[in-house]
C-alpha positions, 0 to 999 in steps of 0.5 A: 070645932077643929083647932090648928095642930102645928108640927112640933118640929122647929124649921129654920126660916130661910128668909131670915125673918118671917112676916107674922101678919102673912097668912099662908095657905095650907091645902095639903092635910096629913090623913093621919093627924090632920096637920096641914102643909103649904106644899105637897112635898112637905106633906109627904115627907111629914107622913113618914113620921107615922110610918113604923119603918125606921131603917136609918139607925144611929151607930152611936146609940142604936136609935132609928129614924124614918128618914136620913135627914132626921138621923143626921140631925140626931147625930149632932147630939153626940158631938160636943162642938157648938159652932153656932154662937149668938151675937147678943149673949154668946150662947152656943148651939150645935145646930143653926136652927137652934140658934135661930130659935134662940135669937127670937128671945132677943128680938121678941118674935113669937110667930106661933099664935093660938087662934083661940086666945091670941097667945103667942109662942117662940116655938111651935112646941109651946103652941102645941102644948098650949092647944091641949088646954083648949081642946082636951082631946084624947083620941088614942085609947089603950085597949088594955086599960082604957086610958086615953092619950093625946097622941099615938106616940104617947100611947105607944110609950104607955103600952110598954108598961103592960109588957112583962118582958124587959130585954134591955139591961143596963151593964152598969147597974143591972136595971132592965127596960122594955125599950132600947130608947129607955135604956139609952136614956137611963144610961145618960144618968151614969154618963151625965150626958145632958144634950137637950138644951133650953133655948130660953135659959141655957139649962140642959137636961138628960131627956127631951121629955124633961126639956119639954116639961121645963119649957112650960115654965117659960110659956107660963104654963103649969108643969106636970110630972116634972121630975129629976131634971138636971141643970147644966 
């Protein structure tokens, strides 16, 4: 049986309010991961995620992206400005889409619904993690140790564990890493940079992976491998 596989990215509702009862047709499927889209243009844009070509680089940290739009969104994490403020509680955000998602806490809107059990979520990422409990599918296999993963991204991260080379060295403590993004994340520990905020409670974390594990708590799901997160 095929289960819905919603895109984990959060999109701003341009109409201001979404009709939860509306069923939108999504005839365009991604041939790589099976995600569906209502418009062909959005499907083609999504497929760039699976591309190995990331020519748009951040001048601040060196992280690369497949599109200029993703780069622009990322660059906002390097600024301390939070111009978008919630009128209900006063919590501020760097980008408007994060404010829109946060406001659902006050309105009670949960537009992302599981078609298997009916449970709803504020964010699509919450539904994505929840669906793994129903499917349990791990179709991406490591050819070196046989371990299976639910996504190609997780497999790629795992493959670096088999690498002996660690060319990216921290200038402060000397610790080395196989990937540049791992080094960048590590250096946040020295800089105390916590730029990943929870829309639910306002806690901040060093890494996006720590935030994702934290979100399981708000989604009434048991967190796994949730280590050394830092609060704001």
